[in-house]
Residue, then its C-alpha position, 0 to 999 in steps of 0.5 A: m240185407d246182405d253182409s256188406h250192405k250191413r256193413w255200409q249202413a253201419v259206417r254210415e251211421i257212426a259217419l253221420d254221427i258229426p253233425a253236417v256243416q255248410l261250407g262257406p262261398y271261399i271254400s264252396q267257389s273254390l271246391l266248384k270252381d277249381p276243386k284240384h286248387l282246394l287240394f293244393s290249398l290244404s297240402r300247404y296245411k298239411s304240410a305246415a302240419r307235419l310241421l308241429p311236434i309229433d305228440r300233437s302236443a303244441r299250441v298253436l295260433e293261426l293268423g289269417c286263417s279265413e273261413g277255417l277249413g287249413t285251421l281244422l287241419l291244423a288242429q288235428h296235430a296240435a293240441s291247442v289252435l286259436g285261428v284269427d281274421f280280420d273278415a267277421k263273415a268269414i269267421a262266422q262260417a269258421q265256427a261252425f267247424q267248432r264242432s270237429p272233435f278237433a275243436p279250433t277256435f276262432q277270434c275276428a281281430d284285425f291281428i296286427g300289434k296284437n296279442f292273442g297269448v304265447f303259442d309254441a306255432v305261430i302259422s300263417m299261409d296265404v297271407i304276406e302276400h296281402i300285406e302291403k310292405r311297409h307293414e311287412h315287419a309289423y306282421m313279423e313283430t306280431i308273429v314273434d310277440n306271440m310265441d313261446s322263446t323255443g316256439m317256430c313259425i311257418v309262412g307260407t306264400p306263392n313265390i314272385t316266380a310264379s306272378p306270371y301264371a297268376s289269376p287276375a284276381s290273385a294279381l289284384g290282391h297279392v300287393n307284396l309277392f315274395s322270392a324264397e330269397r326275400l323271405y329267408d332274409l326276411l325270417h332270418q332277422y327274427f329267428h336263428n335258425v330259418i328253413v326254406f321248401g319249395m311246393n308245386d301243386e301238393v308235393l312239398h320239396t327242396g327243389f330249386y328255388a325260382m321253380c317253385h310255384y309256392i313256398i313255405v319257410a319255417g322258423f325256429h329260436k326268435k331273437 
């Protein structure tokens, strides 16, 4: 065996030191049927993670974590992360990620109106569009009630202007789509400072909102 093969073997043994995990059906379907969509989804989480304190000191709550792949990415940039979702099967699948060195934790709960502690950041990606408009303030109140007074929240959702290009499955589940302006107005009722970002594919930017496929709004210092 030459030196390059020996080096590769050493690298492989280090990689195999962490037990393999089986991805859940949601993540697997995205990976196999539309891998670029999985890339876009993880890019949203990466953008949210980069808004967290650089010293990785934040206690983070994720509302609507599904199978927890994005939660794992958040945990790489935080002191601790709790992921919550009402889907018991998704949470059971997410438990596998607790074997990661970043060790996020997970809880199955219908989170609206629930308190899970005091967190420096509450993150909720691809959730608010599934919540009926009559419940959107209860959703925001849940975010605020779980935050430290100087904390931040990050909410991500597809832009209503992109709805003509949504798949039939997305259109069925997206019952409360937002424009950047409406989401800004909603968060501004609960936070003193609100910042809006747009995303197209995996690119985060501050371009013209109506042409953004996805919007991420961050709120700071709750009222």
